[in-house]
N, C-alpha and C positions, 0 to 999 in steps of 0.2 A: 737746688737744682737736682733734677732727676738723672741718675748715673746710666749712661747706656749699657744695654745688655752685654754680657760677655760672649766670647765666641761659643763657649761650651753651652750656655744658655740657648744659643741661636741653633747650635748643631741639635741639642735635644728637642726644640721646639720643631724643627724640621723633621726630624725622625718621628716625633709622635704625631705630625701633620701626615707624614707619608704612611704611617701605620694606619690613620684613620680613613685616608683615601683607599689604601689596599683593601681594608674591611669592606668599605662601602662597595667597591668594585667586586667584590668576592659575593657580596648579596645581591647585587644586580646581574651577576653572571648566571645563565641559565644551566641548571644542572642536566645536560643533556644525556649524560650515563643511566639517569633515573628511566628514560624513556626506552631503553634496550630491550626489557622484557615485552613492553607492549608491542613494540616495533617488531620483535622476533615472533610473537603470536600472531600479528597481523600478517606477516609475510608467510607463515605457514599453513594460516587457516584461509587467507583471502588471496593473496598475491600468487602463491604457488598453484593452488587449483585453478585459478584464472588463466594463468599461462598454459598450464596443462589443457585447459579447455580449448584455448585457441589454437594450440599445436594440432588437437585431436580434430578440430573442425577442417583441418586441410588434409586428413588423411582417411585411408580407407580402414578404418579400425572397426573390427566387428569381431563375433566370436571365434573365427578362424585365426585372426592375427593377434588376438588379445595378448597371447603368452610373450609376445615379442613386440609390445606395443611401440617400442621407439624405432623400430624399423618397418613398420606398416607402410604400405605403399602410399605415396604423396601423389594426392589428386587436386591440389590447388582448391580452386573456387568451384569444384564440380559439386561438392555438398550443398552449399548455399543455392546453386542453380536447381539442384535436384528438391531442395527443401521448398523453394518457391513454386516450383512448376509441378512435380510429381508427389513428393512426400513420401511416406513408409508404405509398404504393403497392405496394412490393416486400417490406415486412417487417412485423413485429407491432407492436403499439402499445408504447408505452413502459411501460405498465403490465404488459404480458405479458413485455416483456425485462427490467423489473425483476425478476419472479418468476424467471425464468431464470438471472440475474446472483446474485440472493441465494441461490437453491439450489446454484448453481455454486460460489460462493465459500465458504458455511458448510459443505457437504459435503466440498469439497476441504480446508479448513482442519481439520475434524473427522477427517479420516482422515491427513493428514500429521503432526498435533500428536503422537499417541503414537508414530509411527514415528521422527519426529525424537528425542523424549524417549528412547526406548529405544536409540537409535543413540549418544546423547551420553552415556548411563550405560554403555554398553559400552567405550567409548575413553576414559572418563575416568581410570580408574586405569592405571598403567604396565604394559606387557607387551611382549613382543618383537614387533616389527613394528607398533607402533602408529601410528607416523608414517605408514606405507604405507597402513594400513586408512584413517586419517583423509584421506589424499588421495583414496583411492578414493570415499569418501563425499561428497567435494565434487564429483565428476565430473559429475553430472547438473546441478549449480547454475552451473557455469562454461560450459557448453554455451550458445551463444546461442539465445535463444527462438525465432527462425525456423529455425535448424537442428533443434531439438527437433521443432517443427511439422512440418516437411517429413519428417522420419524418421517420424513416428507417422503421417502421411499414407500414406506409403508402406506401413507396417505394416498399416494399416487398410483397405487397397485390397481392393475386392471381388473375391472369387474367388482371386486371386494373393497376395494380401498374407500375410504371415508369421503375423499372429494369425488368420485364417480358416484358414491350413494347419494350424497347431497345433490349433485347436479341432476341427477336422474329423477330425483324426488320433487325438485323444482322445473322439472321439464325443460330444461337448459341444455343438455347433453344426454347421450346415451351411457350405460355402464362400460360400453367399450370404446372410451375415448382414447386409450392407449397414450398415456402420458409420458412414459419412459422409454419408448421408441417413435420414432417418425418426427414430424414438424413440431409436435406439442412438447417434445423433450426441452426444447429451448424455454418455453414459456414455464415449465416446470421449475428449470433450473433458476430462473429469474425470480418465481414466486417465492421459492425456498430461500434465495439470498436477501430478498427483501425483507421477509419476516425476521431474519437473522441478524442484519446489518444496519437497519434504521436507528439502532440506539446509538450508534456511533455518531452520526451526525447530530442526534439529540444532545449526547455529551458535549460536544464541541461547542454547539450553539448555547447550552446552558452556561457552559464556562465562560463564552464570552459575554453573554447577558450579564453575569454577575460582575464584570469588569466595567460595566457601563454606569457613570455616576448618576444617582437620582436626582441632583441637582438640574441636570438638562431637562429632565422631564418636569420638574417643577417649574423651571424656568419658561418651558413651552406651554405649559397648563396656565401661566399667569398671561402670557401672551394670546391665549384664548385658542390654541391648537388642541385639536381633538385627538383621539386614540390613534385614528389611522394617520392622521397627519405626524404624529409623534414617532409612529412606527416606520412611516417611509422617510422622515427626514433626520431621525435621529438613531433608532434601532438598527435598521439595515445598513445603513452607511457605517456605522461603528462596527457591526458585524462582519463587513466585507472582508478585511484580512483573515479573520478565523474561519470564515465560512470557503474562502478560497483555499486555505490549507485543507480543509476537511474535505472538500470536494476532490482535492489533488489526491489525498492519501486514500479516500475512498475508491476512487477510479483505479489507482495502482493495485489496490489490494484486490479489487473484483477481477482485473485483468489476470492477476497472477495466482487466482483461486484455482487450487488443484483438488483438495480434499474433497468439496461439496460435489462436483461432477464425477470425480471418481468412485466415490461410494453410492451416489445415484444410480448411475448408469453402467458401473463397472468398465471392463476394458474388453474389446474396442467400444468407445462410446458411439451414440448415434452421431451422424455426420452433423446435425443441426446443434449438438450440445459437445462437438470436438473441439475443445477449447485449446489453446497453444500449449500450457502447462501439461495438460494430459497428453497431447500429441507428442510432447517431448518425451515422456514417460514411456510411451508405447513404442516410440522410435527407438529409444535406447535400452530398454530393460525386457521388452517383449520381441521385438524383432532383432535386436542386438546389433543394432546400426549405430555405433557409437560416434563415428564421425559425423553422421547425418543428424544425430541428437545434439551433438555439441554444436553444430551450426545453428539448429534450430534455437537453442537455449541463448546463443550470442544474438540472435535475432531479437529474441524476447528481451534481452537486456537493454539494447538499442532502442527498442519501441518504447520502454518504460522510462529510459532517461530523457525521451523528447518532451513529455510534459512537465517533467520536473525542471527541467533546464528552462522552459518557457516560464514557468512559475516564478523561478529565482529571479530572471531577467525583468519579469514585471515588478517584482518587489524592489529592485534596484532601481528602476525607472521611477517607482513611486517615490522612492527616498530621495533620488536627484530632484524631483518636481518640486518637493517640499523644503 
């Protein structure tokens, strides 16, 4: 007959079991204290400046009230009304700049998307010299934005710029087209940004193509599907999430592009190229109307959040349907 365990053994077993449970609980406990440095930096670098911007947008903060900015006159929503109707003394209103930025970002993305997709499809399959072609395709993307802007500013110079020289030689335009002022400034900005940014869509598409299994194409080939049928039945549906993200990021990047128009046109820019980020800069640091500039920057933030929220909602709807 097996003897029953003594009370001492039962106590020791329960004690050991309690220790094991406490160890498991300690391992499962989240070490919140490790997040303190990151939260502190986030509060200092993001939350605090954002709060100051919100406060500034409701005040009449300028070069005269800057020394005592905490006691700047409170104007409420007047800066937002001024931003959408009048703007600063040197440029257009925020509403006009929104139109320019939206047209610029949407048009540029619409042009570079098919270019990037075609380039990715061309170098997706192995061929001799593919590595060299891939490297050449990335060349416009690795050039710094300010270098690209300076180069295109020289190319679009009136009279002696290469663009005017070529167009005049082909009898398509005169040497006095004036790309950097007037209505043509918008198209000069679009052309310069298209040349510099299409490799981004190319990279995203190429990454998506690498993730498509070759077995799908082999099965389609056995079923008698041609190249175009496989392209529209396999490639494009599989690339839809990647292309959606690429188009969103590209649109937001173009909408928030400051360096290219700033270097190409200077300040104040032509009204046709007065994008919203450049308008915010002129308002804040050339006319020194910091309250109006803060209101414009918050309007920019809200506008940039709209497509991002719509994209995230579309992803969640897709997950719910699957």
